[in-house]
Backbone as a chain_set.jsonl record, in Angstrom:
{"seq": "MGSRRKTGGEDVRLPDLTRRSVISAATAAPVLANAGGEAAAAEDLIVRCASFVAIDIRVGRLVRRWGDLESEAFALPGWFDLSKEEQLAHPKGREMADIDRMLSSLFDQRWKLLADLPTVAANDPTGVAAKIAVAARAVDPEDHEEAHHLIAGAARDLANMRCPDCHRPLVLEGWIDWSIRTGRE", "coords": {"N": [[7.081, 52.175, -19.18], [8.175, 51.055, -22.298], [11.121, 49.458, -23.436], [13.874, 50.083, -25.696], [15.235, 48.347, -28.321], [17.868, 47.666, -30.597], [17.205, 46.224, -33.598], [18.357, 44.914, -36.41], [18.168, 47.471, -38.74], [16.258, 49.082, -37.692], [14.24, 50.635, -34.893], [12.53, 48.862, -32.462], [9.765, 48.787, -30.632], [9.342, 47.471, -27.569], [6.684, 45.761, -25.769], [4.766, 47.055, -23.065], [4.352, 45.116, -21.069], [6.673, 43.284, -19.225], [9.413, 41.401, -20.29], [10.298, 39.852, -18.257], [8.188, 39.024, -16.744], [7.009, 37.161, -18.445], [9.041, 35.282, -18.789], [9.408, 34.595, -16.163], [7.146, 33.261, -15.735], [7.444, 31.07, -17.324], [9.759, 29.934, -16.267], [8.815, 28.987, -13.885], [7.827, 26.582, -14.131], [9.01, 23.988, -13.395], [8.721, 24.124, -10.502], [5.969, 24.33, -10.224], [5.17, 21.9, -11.356], [5.68, 20.103, -9.36], [3.959, 20.698, -7.467], [1.374, 19.649, -7.275], [-2.152, 18.641, -7.341], [-5.256, 20.377, -8.298], [-4.983, 23.186, -8.568], [-2.299, 23.328, -9.217], [-2.278, 22.129, -11.639], [-3.852, 23.904, -13.206], [-2.128, 26.154, -13.091], [0.168, 25.023, -14.331], [-0.924, 24.849, -16.892], [-1.145, 27.601, -17.652], [1.53, 28.195, -17.459], [2.632, 26.64, -19.451], [1.261, 27.822, -21.754], [2.111, 30.373, -21.576], [4.775, 29.906, -22.059], [4.673, 28.906, -24.624], [3.817, 31.286, -26.035], [5.961, 33.084, -25.543], [8.068, 31.745, -26.855], [7.134, 31.728, -29.374], [6.993, 34.478, -29.981], [9.754, 35.045, -29.822], [10.694, 33.363, -31.921], [9.435, 34.752, -34.113], [10.855, 37.199, -33.967], [13.394, 36.336, -34.53], [13.14, 35.235, -37.115], [12.478, 37.501, -38.621], [14.823, 39.008, -38.206], [16.72, 37.268, -39.466], [15.686, 37.469, -42.047], [16.392, 40.226, -42.633], [19.155, 40.092, -42.447], [19.656, 38.428, -44.615], [18.679, 39.914, -46.797], [20.494, 42.092, -46.617], [22.95, 40.629, -47.017], [22.493, 39.614, -49.776], [22.752, 42.035, -51.042], [25.408, 42.542, -50.983], [28.25, 42.891, -53.072], [29.032, 40.182, -55.191], [28.166, 38.173, -53.397], [26.65, 35.895, -54.225], [28.479, 34.542, -55.638], [30.24, 33.538, -53.759], [31.355, 30.656, -52.069], [29.723, 28.183, -49.971], [31.157, 27.836, -47.597], [32.683, 30.177, -47.613], [30.705, 32.068, -47.406], [29.759, 31.431, -44.838], [31.998, 32.313, -43.457], [31.797, 35.005, -43.517], [30.552, 37.714, -41.448], [27.73, 38.139, -41.603], [26.795, 35.766, -42.767], [27.536, 33.91, -40.799], [26.031, 34.89, -38.623], [23.31, 34.349, -39.753], [23.515, 31.552, -39.835], [23.841, 30.821, -37.123], [21.263, 31.755, -36.3], [19.618, 29.967, -37.708], [20.25, 27.639, -36.351], [19.32, 28.149, -33.824], [16.606, 28.688, -34.384], [15.821, 26.006, -35.167], [15.749, 24.572, -32.779], [13.875, 25.98, -31.189], [11.558, 25.821, -32.919], [11.063, 23.075, -32.501], [10.58, 23.109, -29.756], [8.337, 24.682, -29.564], [6.571, 23.265, -31.152], [6.235, 20.864, -29.65], [4.98, 21.941, -27.205], [2.594, 22.927, -28.427], [1.504, 20.533, -29.327], [1.055, 19.196, -26.899], [-0.842, 20.862, -25.45], [-3.613, 20.495, -26.008], [-4.288, 18.273, -24.481], [-4.339, 19.143, -21.807], [-6.52, 20.37, -19.397], [-8.486, 23.229, -19.097], [-9.383, 24.884, -16.265], [-10.48, 27.247, -15.465], [-11.637, 30.592, -16.471], [-9.244, 31.995, -17.006], [-7.454, 30.017, -17.733], [-8.801, 29.084, -20.05], [-8.849, 31.406, -21.697], [-6.028, 31.58, -22.045], [-5.428, 29.321, -23.456], [-6.883, 29.833, -25.871], [-5.488, 32.215, -26.613], [-2.97, 31.121, -27.314], [-3.958, 29.514, -29.508], [-4.604, 31.569, -31.226], [-2.185, 32.636, -31.855], [-0.984, 30.46, -33.055], [-2.367, 30.179, -35.37], [-1.585, 31.455, -38.333], [-2.018, 34.738, -39.451], [-1.279, 35.346, -42.111], [-1.906, 33.173, -43.499], [-4.478, 32.196, -42.803], [-6.369, 34.513, -42.407], [-9.063, 35.394, -41.557], [-9.83, 33.391, -39.68], [-7.691, 33.601, -37.867], [-8.213, 36.309, -36.895], [-10.759, 35.883, -35.807], [-10.264, 34.094, -33.829], [-8.393, 35.447, -32.224], [-9.905, 37.688, -31.536], [-11.831, 36.417, -29.956], [-10.198, 35.651, -27.767], [-9.327, 38.092, -26.852], [-11.833, 39.285, -26.107], [-12.596, 37.499, -24.055], [-10.551, 37.962, -22.187], [-10.924, 40.468, -21.397], [-13.475, 40.473, -20.068], [-15.501, 40.856, -17.285], [-16.553, 39.984, -14.007], [-20.037, 39.863, -13.345], [-21.128, 40.452, -10.883], [-19.092, 41.413, -8.962], [-17.422, 42.963, -10.595], [-14.748, 42.34, -11.076], [-11.856, 41.285, -12.955], [-12.335, 38.447, -15.03], [-10.227, 37.082, -16.177], [-7.006, 36.64, -15.031], [-4.463, 36.991, -15.998], [-2.468, 39.272, -17.444], [-0.839, 39.144, -19.595], [-2.207, 37.732, -21.622], [-4.0, 39.096, -23.268], [-2.232, 40.954, -24.142], [-0.507, 39.383, -25.593], [-1.784, 38.635, -27.96], [-1.596, 40.855, -29.59], [1.155, 41.298, -29.898], [4.273, 40.977, -31.59], [3.419, 40.562, -34.168], [3.874, 42.494, -35.993]], "CA": [[7.429, 52.579, -20.406], [8.929, 49.961, -22.947], [12.5, 49.594, -23.701], [14.188, 50.128, -27.084], [16.392, 47.416, -28.666], [18.078, 47.666, -32.089], [17.013, 44.952, -34.502], [18.592, 45.245, -37.779], [18.243, 48.876, -38.882], [15.046, 49.782, -37.137], [13.899, 50.561, -33.561], [11.302, 48.139, -32.242], [9.158, 49.176, -29.305], [8.881, 46.362, -26.835], [5.486, 46.032, -25.069], [4.757, 47.452, -21.66], [4.547, 43.928, -20.301], [8.013, 43.005, -19.234], [9.811, 39.989, -20.596], [10.496, 39.23, -16.927], [6.991, 38.347, -16.354], [6.762, 35.955, -19.37], [10.107, 34.32, -18.519], [9.264, 34.078, -14.805], [6.01, 32.289, -15.798], [8.015, 29.863, -18.008], [10.689, 29.197, -15.41], [8.159, 28.399, -12.687], [7.233, 25.164, -14.642], [9.495, 22.916, -12.491], [8.183, 24.318, -9.117], [4.583, 23.965, -10.355], [5.059, 20.518, -11.712], [5.792, 19.317, -8.185], [2.971, 21.262, -6.501], [0.197, 18.662, -7.23], [-3.509, 19.213, -7.198], [-6.012, 21.08, -9.415], [-4.318, 24.555, -8.652], [-0.97, 23.115, -9.855], [-2.581, 21.826, -13.067], [-4.295, 25.203, -13.787], [-0.953, 26.963, -13.131], [0.948, 24.412, -15.405], [-1.442, 25.178, -18.238], [-0.813, 28.98, -17.754], [2.982, 28.278, -17.759], [2.799, 26.147, -20.849], [0.722, 28.757, -22.744], [3.053, 31.612, -21.609], [6.003, 29.581, -22.759], [4.429, 28.871, -26.076], [3.734, 32.603, -26.585], [7.294, 33.584, -25.471], [8.811, 31.051, -27.858], [6.61, 32.285, -30.678], [7.429, 35.782, -30.215], [11.153, 34.785, -30.14], [10.719, 32.868, -33.296], [9.018, 35.81, -35.091], [11.942, 38.146, -33.971], [14.645, 35.763, -35.208], [12.88, 35.137, -38.519], [12.708, 38.901, -39.144], [16.213, 39.31, -38.285], [17.325, 36.464, -40.558], [15.348, 38.039, -43.366], [17.139, 41.388, -42.644], [20.54, 39.697, -42.811], [19.693, 37.876, -45.914], [18.614, 41.177, -47.727], [21.805, 42.829, -46.558], [23.953, 39.719, -47.661], [22.229, 39.731, -51.163], [23.24, 43.412, -51.682], [26.834, 42.563, -51.125], [28.744, 42.54, -54.4], [29.657, 38.88, -55.218], [27.742, 37.193, -52.426], [26.203, 34.705, -54.819], [29.717, 33.878, -56.142], [30.926, 32.806, -52.677], [31.044, 29.237, -51.643], [28.946, 28.106, -48.655], [32.11, 28.058, -46.505], [33.034, 31.555, -47.707], [29.528, 32.853, -46.86], [29.733, 31.273, -43.482], [33.105, 32.963, -42.885], [31.368, 36.356, -43.391], [29.703, 37.912, -40.179], [26.174, 37.992, -41.867], [26.658, 34.285, -42.947], [27.68, 33.299, -39.445], [24.791, 35.137, -37.835], [22.387, 33.539, -40.25], [23.724, 30.086, -39.484], [23.445, 30.76, -35.715], [19.797, 31.922, -36.122], [19.063, 28.672, -38.199], [20.439, 26.67, -35.275], [18.35, 28.562, -32.694], [15.212, 28.376, -34.834], [15.452, 24.695, -35.277], [15.397, 24.152, -31.529], [12.712, 26.77, -30.938], [10.461, 25.052, -33.643], [10.794, 21.843, -31.805], [10.054, 23.285, -28.423], [7.023, 25.234, -29.859], [5.732, 22.136, -31.573], [5.886, 19.995, -28.505], [3.97, 22.586, -26.467], [1.296, 22.929, -29.037], [0.9, 19.19, -29.356], [0.596, 18.881, -25.571], [-1.768, 21.795, -24.8], [-4.978, 20.077, -26.104], [-4.534, 17.337, -23.481], [-4.42, 19.855, -20.553], [-7.843, 20.919, -19.267], [-8.48, 24.521, -18.543], [-10.188, 24.861, -15.052], [-11.096, 28.556, -15.067], [-11.569, 31.529, -17.654], [-7.977, 32.255, -17.389], [-6.928, 28.908, -18.647], [-9.375, 29.103, -21.37], [-8.219, 32.559, -22.465], [-4.676, 31.338, -22.393], [-5.423, 28.39, -24.669], [-7.322, 30.594, -27.022], [-4.414, 33.098, -27.076], [-2.121, 30.154, -28.036], [-4.53, 29.156, -30.759], [-4.514, 32.834, -32.045], [-0.772, 32.805, -32.299], [-0.723, 29.365, -33.924], [-2.958, 30.343, -36.743], [-0.835, 32.507, -38.934], [-2.89, 35.594, -40.157], [-1.135, 35.398, -43.53], [-2.409, 31.775, -44.078], [-5.834, 32.141, -42.442], [-6.643, 35.887, -41.771], [-10.302, 35.472, -40.905], [-9.858, 32.497, -38.566], [-6.844, 34.326, -36.881], [-8.847, 37.445, -36.233], [-11.803, 35.436, -35.015], [-9.758, 33.565, -32.452], [-7.702, 36.589, -31.433], [-10.993, 38.415, -30.971], [-12.502, 35.658, -28.779], [-9.203, 35.609, -26.595], [-9.375, 39.464, -26.357], [-13.081, 39.459, -25.435], [-12.591, 36.847, -22.736], [-9.506, 38.542, -21.424], [-11.536, 41.742, -20.937], [-14.629, 40.282, -19.421], [-15.575, 41.111, -15.764], [-17.702, 39.45, -13.203], [-21.13, 40.718, -13.363], [-21.395, 40.914, -9.478], [-18.046, 42.126, -8.35], [-16.743, 43.635, -11.624], [-13.315, 42.028, -11.099], [-11.596, 40.614, -14.304], [-12.412, 36.926, -14.997], [-8.939, 36.561, -16.543], [-6.145, 37.237, -14.174], [-3.168, 37.105, -16.583], [-2.458, 40.486, -18.363], [-0.1, 38.842, -20.822], [-3.082, 37.044, -22.575], [-4.544, 40.208, -24.111], [-1.037, 41.562, -24.812], [0.196, 38.375, -26.331], [-2.478, 38.575, -29.223], [-1.148, 41.987, -30.387], [2.536, 41.386, -29.897], [4.989, 40.052, -32.483], [2.815, 40.342, -35.463], [4.096, 43.547, -36.787]], "C": [[8.35, 51.387, -20.913], [10.344, 50.331, -23.052], [12.686, 49.639, -25.206], [15.391, 49.129, -27.265], [16.552, 47.549, -30.158], [17.872, 46.286, -32.605], [17.233, 45.291, -35.834], [18.745, 46.856, -37.869], [17.13, 49.654, -38.402], [14.98, 49.652, -35.599], [12.723, 49.814, -33.403], [11.014, 48.462, -30.716], [8.722, 47.873, -28.645], [7.552, 46.673, -26.044], [5.724, 46.419, -23.564], [4.875, 46.311, -20.73], [5.964, 43.581, -20.443], [8.308, 41.433, -19.67], [10.096, 39.153, -19.382], [9.298, 38.555, -16.569], [6.647, 37.078, -17.101], [7.813, 34.966, -19.06], [9.851, 33.798, -17.111], [8.117, 33.06, -14.792], [6.584, 30.991, -16.321], [9.045, 29.213, -17.099], [10.098, 28.664, -14.146], [7.548, 27.0, -13.057], [7.717, 24.055, -13.699], [8.949, 22.881, -11.059], [6.679, 23.817, -9.233], [4.322, 22.519, -10.629], [5.024, 19.611, -10.375], [4.804, 19.78, -7.138], [1.854, 20.32, -6.305], [-1.07, 19.436, -7.175], [-3.986, 19.951, -8.461], [-5.336, 22.441, -9.613], [-3.122, 24.453, -9.521], [-1.25, 22.909, -11.407], [-2.999, 23.071, -13.892], [-2.927, 26.097, -13.936], [0.033, 26.403, -14.261], [0.39, 24.784, -16.787], [-1.08, 26.638, -18.541], [0.754, 29.064, -18.142], [3.261, 27.787, -19.221], [2.31, 27.094, -21.99], [1.651, 29.976, -22.798], [4.324, 31.203, -22.309], [5.841, 29.443, -24.21], [4.488, 30.382, -26.668], [5.153, 33.22, -26.578], [8.158, 33.003, -26.576], [8.392, 31.602, -29.23], [6.995, 33.622, -31.051], [9.038, 35.789, -30.519], [11.382, 34.325, -31.494], [10.459, 33.85, -34.388], [10.175, 36.76, -35.049], [13.034, 37.627, -34.854], [14.312, 35.655, -36.696], [12.985, 36.47, -39.155], [14.118, 39.283, -39.249], [17.098, 38.511, -39.322], [17.018, 37.015, -41.921], [16.138, 39.387, -43.599], [18.586, 41.154, -43.155], [20.5, 39.241, -44.253], [19.613, 38.965, -47.005], [19.911, 41.872, -47.765], [22.923, 41.963, -47.293], [23.661, 39.746, -49.179], [22.773, 41.018, -51.799], [24.715, 43.455, -51.713], [27.296, 42.074, -52.432], [29.486, 41.086, -54.354], [29.23, 37.852, -54.218], [27.271, 35.903, -53.089], [27.37, 33.895, -55.404], [30.452, 33.171, -55.052], [30.565, 31.401, -52.508], [30.337, 29.203, -50.329], [29.901, 28.441, -47.59], [32.538, 29.631, -46.442], [31.885, 32.501, -47.125], [29.473, 32.705, -45.347], [30.838, 32.005, -42.716], [32.745, 34.523, -42.682], [30.375, 36.539, -42.18], [28.265, 37.756, -40.492], [25.965, 36.571, -42.04], [26.653, 33.559, -41.649], [26.401, 33.598, -38.559], [23.529, 34.275, -38.331], [22.309, 32.123, -39.955], [23.359, 29.846, -38.02], [21.919, 30.96, -35.529], [19.13, 30.613, -36.601], [19.147, 27.774, -37.036], [19.402, 26.892, -34.1], [16.878, 28.303, -33.179], [14.911, 26.907, -34.796], [15.087, 24.182, -33.823], [14.118, 24.852, -30.929], [11.44, 26.23, -31.661], [10.154, 23.861, -32.942], [10.087, 22.087, -30.512], [8.574, 23.819, -28.575], [5.987, 24.173, -30.268], [5.263, 21.223, -30.577], [4.823, 20.675, -27.552], [2.653, 22.623, -27.072], [0.696, 21.605, -29.18], [0.392, 18.787, -27.987], [-0.55, 19.665, -24.951], [-3.253, 21.189, -24.984], [-5.29, 18.942, -25.029], [-4.598, 17.851, -21.985], [-5.77, 20.598, -20.372], [-7.608, 22.264, -18.583], [-9.688, 24.544, -17.468], [-10.861, 26.209, -14.773], [-10.972, 29.465, -16.387], [-10.155, 31.911, -17.979], [-7.236, 31.29, -18.148], [-7.534, 28.805, -20.098], [-8.926, 30.154, -22.292], [-6.84, 32.315, -22.923], [-4.555, 30.35, -23.526], [-5.912, 29.073, -25.913], [-6.277, 31.548, -27.621], [-3.307, 32.282, -27.855], [-2.665, 29.774, -29.49], [-4.366, 30.434, -31.763], [-3.171, 32.962, -32.57], [-0.431, 31.628, -33.256], [-1.32, 29.394, -35.217], [-2.333, 31.585, -37.279], [-1.886, 33.458, -39.686], [-2.546, 35.63, -41.726], [-1.733, 34.155, -44.167], [-4.095, 31.874, -43.909], [-6.338, 33.504, -41.743], [-7.947, 35.861, -40.977], [-10.309, 34.49, -39.59], [-8.886, 33.114, -37.529], [-7.621, 35.409, -36.096], [-10.143, 37.032, -35.397], [-11.343, 34.894, -33.624], [-9.131, 34.541, -31.639], [-8.751, 37.382, -30.754], [-11.667, 37.728, -29.804], [-11.472, 35.805, -27.545], [-9.312, 37.098, -26.003], [-10.659, 39.794, -25.626], [-13.084, 38.813, -24.141], [-11.611, 37.544, -21.809], [-10.001, 39.86, -20.878], [-12.872, 41.62, -20.219], [-14.514, 40.459, -17.901], [-16.759, 40.327, -15.16], [-18.843, 40.297, -13.083], [-21.507, 41.256, -11.89], [-20.349, 41.78, -8.947], [-17.193, 43.091, -9.244], [-15.326, 43.336, -11.609], [-13.1, 41.268, -12.447], [-11.764, 39.178, -13.984], [-11.058, 36.305, -15.325], [-7.882, 37.268, -15.819], [-4.681, 37.327, -14.71], [-3.204, 38.188, -17.632], [-1.851, 40.15, -19.603], [-1.08, 38.242, -21.879], [-3.464, 38.073, -23.653], [-3.405, 40.723, -24.961], [-0.469, 40.657, -25.861], [-0.503, 38.342, -27.84], [-1.981, 39.789, -30.156], [0.346, 42.095, -30.593], [3.234, 40.439, -31.014], [4.367, 39.822, -33.88], [2.884, 41.566, -36.341], [4.814, 43.418, -38.077]], "O": [[9.139, 50.814, -20.162], [10.712, 51.469, -22.764], [11.769, 49.278, -25.944], [16.355, 49.099, -26.5], [15.578, 47.55, -30.91], [18.357, 45.305, -32.04], [16.376, 45.932, -36.442], [19.451, 47.431, -37.041], [17.054, 50.848, -38.692], [15.555, 48.723, -35.032], [11.813, 50.062, -34.194], [11.838, 48.407, -29.803], [7.796, 47.229, -29.138], [7.361, 47.835, -25.689], [6.753, 46.117, -22.959], [5.454, 46.476, -19.657], [6.495, 43.551, -21.553], [7.568, 40.481, -19.424], [10.137, 37.924, -19.441], [9.415, 37.441, -16.058], [6.114, 36.106, -16.567], [7.479, 33.782, -19.067], [10.07, 32.608, -16.883], [8.094, 32.134, -13.981], [6.25, 29.919, -15.817], [9.192, 27.992, -17.164], [10.773, 27.963, -13.392], [6.827, 26.395, -12.263], [6.902, 23.252, -13.244], [8.739, 21.818, -10.474], [6.225, 22.997, -8.435], [3.324, 21.971, -10.162], [4.418, 18.54, -10.342], [4.826, 19.281, -6.012], [1.393, 20.197, -5.17], [-1.105, 20.654, -6.999], [-3.291, 20.117, -9.463], [-5.128, 22.828, -10.763], [-2.884, 25.27, -10.41], [-0.56, 23.438, -12.279], [-2.596, 23.27, -15.038], [-2.765, 26.72, -14.986], [0.627, 27.174, -15.015], [1.149, 25.005, -17.73], [-0.712, 26.894, -19.687], [1.177, 29.854, -18.986], [3.968, 28.396, -20.025], [2.913, 27.132, -23.063], [1.94, 30.53, -23.859], [4.912, 31.987, -23.054], [6.729, 29.803, -24.983], [5.151, 30.629, -27.676], [5.513, 33.848, -27.573], [8.93, 33.744, -27.185], [9.218, 31.888, -30.097], [7.287, 33.935, -32.205], [9.498, 36.51, -31.405], [12.234, 34.878, -32.189], [11.108, 33.844, -35.434], [10.532, 37.178, -36.151], [13.536, 38.295, -35.758], [15.183, 35.976, -37.503], [13.583, 36.552, -40.227], [14.569, 39.822, -40.26], [18.042, 39.028, -39.919], [17.858, 37.057, -42.82], [16.516, 39.632, -44.745], [19.125, 41.812, -44.045], [21.326, 39.699, -45.042], [20.36, 38.945, -47.984], [20.402, 42.219, -48.84], [23.713, 42.498, -48.071], [24.651, 39.912, -49.891], [23.191, 41.036, -52.957], [25.282, 44.309, -52.395], [26.867, 41.024, -52.91], [30.414, 40.876, -53.572], [29.817, 36.772, -54.151], [27.503, 34.845, -52.503], [27.24, 32.692, -55.633], [31.236, 32.269, -55.347], [29.436, 31.03, -52.83], [30.378, 30.204, -49.614], [29.574, 29.246, -46.718], [32.702, 30.223, -45.375], [32.126, 33.523, -46.483], [29.19, 33.666, -44.631], [30.698, 32.296, -41.528], [33.306, 35.203, -41.823], [29.517, 35.696, -41.921], [27.562, 37.23, -39.63], [24.976, 36.085, -41.492], [25.83, 32.67, -41.431], [25.829, 32.732, -37.897], [22.832, 33.623, -37.552], [21.237, 31.531, -39.833], [22.694, 28.869, -37.674], [21.353, 30.341, -34.628], [18.166, 30.173, -35.974], [18.136, 27.145, -36.721], [18.78, 25.985, -33.548], [16.054, 27.765, -32.439], [13.796, 26.553, -34.413], [14.148, 23.395, -33.709], [13.384, 24.198, -30.188], [10.367, 26.194, -31.06], [8.966, 23.595, -32.764], [9.126, 21.397, -30.173], [7.695, 23.439, -27.8], [4.825, 24.149, -29.863], [4.104, 20.809, -30.562], [3.867, 20.01, -27.15], [1.65, 22.392, -26.397], [-0.53, 21.495, -29.163], [-0.62, 18.091, -27.903], [-1.178, 19.181, -24.009], [-4.063, 21.415, -24.085], [-6.461, 18.708, -24.73], [-4.874, 17.083, -21.063], [-6.088, 21.428, -21.224], [-6.762, 22.45, -17.708], [-10.833, 24.247, -17.808], [-11.737, 26.285, -13.912], [-10.247, 29.08, -17.305], [-9.86, 32.142, -19.151], [-6.488, 31.608, -19.073], [-6.888, 28.506, -21.102], [-8.652, 29.923, -23.469], [-6.449, 32.739, -24.011], [-3.726, 30.491, -24.425], [-5.322, 28.857, -26.971], [-6.146, 31.709, -28.835], [-2.806, 32.718, -28.892], [-1.932, 29.735, -30.478], [-4.037, 30.29, -32.94], [-3.019, 33.392, -33.714], [0.353, 31.819, -34.186], [-0.86, 28.709, -36.131], [-2.531, 32.67, -36.732], [-2.601, 32.925, -40.534], [-3.428, 35.91, -42.538], [-2.029, 34.18, -45.361], [-4.85, 31.632, -44.85], [-6.678, 33.491, -40.56], [-7.948, 36.272, -39.817], [-10.803, 34.896, -38.538], [-9.255, 33.145, -36.355], [-7.677, 35.421, -34.866], [-10.539, 37.716, -34.454], [-11.878, 35.159, -32.547], [-9.293, 34.516, -30.419], [-8.612, 37.743, -29.586], [-12.026, 38.353, -28.806], [-11.909, 36.058, -26.423], [-9.378, 37.271, -24.786], [-10.621, 40.507, -24.623], [-13.508, 39.419, -23.157], [-11.94, 37.673, -20.63], [-9.443, 40.312, -19.878], [-13.378, 42.651, -19.776], [-13.451, 40.203, -17.337], [-17.788, 40.087, -15.792], [-18.664, 41.46, -12.721], [-22.096, 42.325, -11.727], [-20.68, 42.87, -8.481], [-16.392, 43.888, -8.754], [-14.621, 44.162, -12.188], [-14.039, 40.69, -12.996], [-11.427, 38.701, -12.9], [-10.731, 35.208, -14.872], [-7.819, 38.489, -15.959], [-3.775, 37.694, -13.963], [-3.908, 38.043, -18.631], [-2.205, 40.721, -20.634], [-0.7, 38.28, -23.05], [-3.229, 37.849, -24.841], [-3.486, 40.91, -26.175], [-0.001, 41.113, -26.904], [0.187, 38.047, -28.816], [-1.984, 39.66, -31.381], [0.784, 42.917, -31.398], [2.802, 39.317, -31.278], [4.803, 38.954, -34.636], [2.115, 41.715, -37.29], [5.0, 44.409, -38.782]]}, "num_chains": 1, "name": "protein.A"}
């Protein structure tokens, strides 16, 4: 069962996949970087893709929180008459400034991961699905709805494929299918 966490004035249901699994994949990067070989390269790709997805979800949540704070601040009488310093002295202004700083760092991290991913080869269906899941998150449905749905559908289809002989899943990372549906509400 997912947990509940207050975000602004509404409850947000976190997915059944735990944040621990995404974070553990991201924190495994230094260990995997020293492992060497083809298996390490495949694991490195999965870690990079999982890191991108985790950062992208975090960015989405922070952007929504910033928007909520902005709406609440605009509703305060005299907000627009306050100087920049006075706005920053207000709790909503401070939190908005903190979010701005966090977003700047997260945007840089996300951009670097996205720029590096095309240079890393996928050696198995899981790697291919992870790269497609990243592409689905990178293409904003508000800007390119059809392309986003096409890419997300391809990742979902691949994540749900099974071996025709043994019927085992071809994609071994459950977060891939989940990541396409998460954080776009």
